[in-house]
C-alpha positions as CSV (number, residue, x, y, z in Angstrom):
1,X,-64.0,193.1,23.7
2,X,-65.7,189.7,23.3
3,X,-64.4,187.9,26.4
4,X,-62.6,189.0,29.6
5,X,-61.4,186.9,32.5
6,X,-60.6,188.7,35.8
7,X,-58.6,187.0,38.5
8,X,-60.1,183.5,37.8
9,X,-59.2,180.8,40.3
10,X,-60.3,177.2,40.5
11,X,-59.7,175.1,43.6
12,X,-60.5,171.5,44.2
13,X,-60.2,170.9,47.9
14,X,-56.9,172.6,48.9
15,X,-55.3,172.1,45.5
16,X,-55.5,174.9,42.9
17,X,-56.2,174.2,39.3
18,X,-56.2,177.8,38.1
19,X,-54.6,180.7,40.0
20,X,-55.3,184.4,39.4
21,X,-55.8,184.0,35.6
22,X,-56.7,187.3,33.8
23,X,-57.2,187.3,30.1
24,X,-58.8,189.3,27.3
25,X,-60.0,187.8,24.0
26,X,-60.7,190.1,21.1
27,X,-63.3,189.5,18.4
28,X,-61.6,187.6,15.5
29,X,-58.8,186.2,17.7
30,X,-57.5,182.7,16.8
31,X,-55.9,181.6,20.0
32,X,-53.9,178.4,20.9
33,X,-53.6,177.5,24.6
34,X,-50.5,175.3,25.1
35,X,-48.8,173.8,28.1
36,X,-47.9,170.5,29.7
37,X,-50.5,168.0,31.0
38,X,-52.1,169.3,34.2
39,X,-51.2,172.9,33.5
40,X,-54.9,174.0,33.5
41,X,-55.5,174.3,29.8
42,X,-58.8,172.4,29.6
43,X,-60.0,173.7,32.9
44,X,-59.6,177.3,31.6
45,X,-61.4,176.4,28.4
46,X,-64.4,174.9,30.2
47,X,-64.7,178.0,32.4
48,X,-64.6,180.2,29.3
49,X,-67.3,178.1,27.8
50,X,-69.4,178.4,31.0
51,X,-69.3,174.6,31.4
52,X,-67.6,175.0,34.8
53,X,-67.8,177.7,37.5
54,X,-64.7,179.3,38.9
55,X,-64.1,179.3,42.6
56,X,-63.5,183.0,42.5
57,X,-63.1,185.8,39.9
58,X,-65.3,187.1,37.2
59,X,-66.0,186.3,33.5
60,X,-67.3,189.0,31.2
61,X,-68.9,188.5,27.8
62,X,-69.5,191.8,25.9
63,X,-68.5,193.6,29.2
64,X,-71.3,192.0,31.0
65,X,-70.4,189.9,34.1
66,X,-71.7,186.3,34.0
67,X,-74.1,185.3,36.7
68,X,-73.5,181.6,37.3
69,X,-76.5,181.4,39.6
70,X,-78.8,182.0,36.6
71,X,-78.6,178.5,35.1
72,X,-81.4,178.9,32.5
73,X,-79.7,182.0,31.1
74,X,-76.3,180.3,31.1
75,X,-77.8,177.4,29.0
76,X,-79.5,179.7,26.5
77,X,-76.3,181.9,26.2
78,X,-74.1,178.9,25.6
79,X,-76.5,177.5,22.9
80,X,-76.6,180.8,21.1
81,X,-73.1,182.2,21.5
82,X,-70.6,179.4,22.0
83,X,-69.7,176.4,19.9
84,X,-67.7,173.4,21.3
85,X,-65.4,170.9,19.5
86,X,-63.8,168.3,21.7
87,X,-61.1,165.6,21.1
88,X,-63.9,163.0,21.2
89,X,-66.7,164.1,18.9
90,X,-69.5,163.2,21.3
91,X,-72.0,162.7,18.4
92,X,-75.3,161.1,19.2
93,X,-75.1,157.5,17.8
94,X,-78.9,157.2,17.6
95,X,-79.0,160.1,15.1
96,X,-77.6,160.2,11.6
97,X,-75.1,162.8,10.4
98,X,-77.7,165.4,9.4
99,X,-79.8,164.9,12.5
100,X,-76.7,165.5,14.7
101,X,-76.2,168.9,13.1
102,X,-79.8,169.8,13.2
103,X,-80.2,169.0,17.0
104,X,-78.8,172.2,18.5
105,X,-80.8,174.3,16.0
106,X,-84.0,172.7,16.9
107,X,-83.2,173.2,20.5
108,X,-82.7,176.9,19.8
109,X,-86.1,177.1,18.1
110,X,-85.5,176.7,14.3
111,X,-88.1,174.8,12.4
112,X,-87.2,171.3,11.2
113,X,-87.2,172.5,7.6
114,X,-84.9,175.5,8.3
115,X,-82.6,173.4,10.5
116,X,-82.4,170.8,7.8
117,X,-81.6,173.3,5.0
118,X,-78.9,175.0,7.2
119,X,-77.4,171.7,8.1
120,X,-77.1,170.4,4.6
121,X,-75.3,173.6,3.6
122,X,-72.9,173.3,6.5
123,X,-72.1,169.7,5.8
124,X,-71.5,170.5,2.1
125,X,-69.1,173.3,3.2
126,X,-67.2,170.8,5.3
127,X,-66.8,168.3,2.5
128,X,-69.6,165.9,3.6
129,X,-72.1,166.3,0.8
130,X,-73.8,163.0,0.1
131,X,-73.2,161.6,3.6
132,X,-76.0,163.4,5.3
133,X,-78.2,160.4,5.9
134,X,-75.4,158.0,7.0
135,X,-75.3,156.7,10.5
136,X,-72.4,157.7,12.6
137,X,-70.8,154.3,12.6
138,X,-70.7,154.4,8.8
139,X,-68.3,157.3,8.5
140,X,-64.6,157.7,9.3
141,X,-63.0,159.3,12.4
142,X,-62.0,162.4,10.4
143,X,-65.5,162.7,9.0
144,X,-67.0,162.4,12.5
145,X,-64.8,165.3,13.7
146,X,-66.0,167.4,10.7
147,X,-69.6,166.5,11.7
148,X,-68.8,167.7,15.2
149,X,-67.5,170.9,13.8
150,X,-70.6,171.4,11.7
151,X,-72.7,170.8,14.8
152,X,-70.6,173.4,16.7
153,X,-71.2,175.9,14.0
154,X,-74.9,175.2,13.5
155,X,-76.1,178.2,15.5
156,X,-73.5,180.6,14.1
157,X,-71.6,181.0,17.4
158,X,-69.5,184.1,18.1
159,X,-66.8,182.0,19.6
160,X,-65.7,178.4,19.0
161,X,-63.9,176.6,21.8
162,X,-61.9,173.5,20.9
163,X,-60.3,171.0,23.3
164,X,-57.6,169.0,21.5
165,X,-59.8,168.8,18.4
166,X,-57.2,167.0,16.3
167,X,-55.9,164.7,19.1
168,X,-57.4,161.5,17.5
169,X,-56.8,162.4,13.9
170,X,-54.1,161.5,11.4
171,X,-52.0,164.1,9.7
172,X,-54.2,164.4,6.7
173,X,-57.4,165.0,8.7
174,X,-55.5,167.3,11.1
175,X,-54.5,169.5,8.2
176,X,-58.0,169.5,6.9
177,X,-59.5,170.5,10.3
178,X,-57.0,173.3,10.7
179,X,-57.8,174.6,7.2
180,X,-61.5,174.6,8.2
181,X,-60.7,176.5,11.4
182,X,-58.7,179.2,9.5
183,X,-61.5,179.6,7.0
184,X,-64.1,179.9,9.9
185,X,-61.8,182.5,11.6
186,X,-61.4,184.5,8.4
187,X,-65.2,184.7,8.3
188,X,-65.2,186.3,11.7
189,X,-65.6,183.5,14.2
190,X,-63.3,183.8,17.3
191,X,-61.5,180.5,18.0
192,X,-59.8,179.3,21.2
193,X,-58.0,176.0,20.8
194,X,-56.3,173.9,23.5
195,X,-53.6,171.8,21.9
196,X,-50.4,170.0,22.9
197,X,-49.0,170.4,19.3
198,X,-46.8,173.4,19.0
199,X,-46.8,173.1,15.2
200,X,-50.6,173.5,15.2
201,X,-50.3,176.4,17.6
202,X,-48.0,178.2,15.2
203,X,-50.8,178.1,12.7
204,X,-53.0,180.4,14.8
205,X,-52.8,184.1,15.5
206,X,-51.9,184.0,19.2
207,X,-50.3,181.6,21.6
208,X,-51.0,181.4,25.4
209,X,-48.7,179.2,27.3
210,X,-49.8,177.8,30.7
211,X,-47.8,176.3,33.5
212,X,-49.0,175.2,37.0
213,X,-52.5,176.8,36.6
214,X,-51.1,180.2,35.5
215,X,-50.5,182.0,32.2
216,X,-46.8,182.0,31.7
217,X,-46.7,183.9,28.4
218,X,-49.1,185.3,25.9
219,X,-48.1,186.7,22.5
220,X,-49.4,187.3,19.0
221,X,-47.6,185.8,16.0
222,X,-46.3,188.0,13.3
223,X,-47.5,185.8,10.5
224,X,-49.6,182.7,10.0
225,X,-48.4,180.1,7.5
């Protein structure tokens, strides 16, 4: 078992965002979380990514409960275990394409040479060969999102968390990103993706539907087209 949530609740004042959410994520899952706006999808994703702390309940990675009071450990664990892809790429504009992908590796402790070599291979794998030295403003929106995916994969995360990763992309780039995700998943990376697009959700292995801060349904798909 890679990830387990046990009775997770999130309250803001007297209003609940998540209520008694329990969930298990197996290694190799490719999960789509769907639901209307305000249903708690992104809040749940951020808690799974240890970017936010639940009001109550426990989160387990590898059957070990997460201690949110140990902030240094949380930061190290996130950097080594979890990759994030957001709707807005959040690339660092002062760095070029290659440097953006190198940054998390250098933070983890890789040498500059090793980080550079690894980043060049990742960018080539994502169809960005020849654009490594370009500034962020010199590439397209679809290319920016692929750089963000490369950065998220830079430290070989066990789990990739994606919040509306295709929300700002046209249909061509959306298809390309989903093909990249399927390839990554086939290689063993667990993926959890928040999306409002049911057609994209049908391209995953499992769909979790949320409503009013609770899991309404959760089911595996028989086939992935």
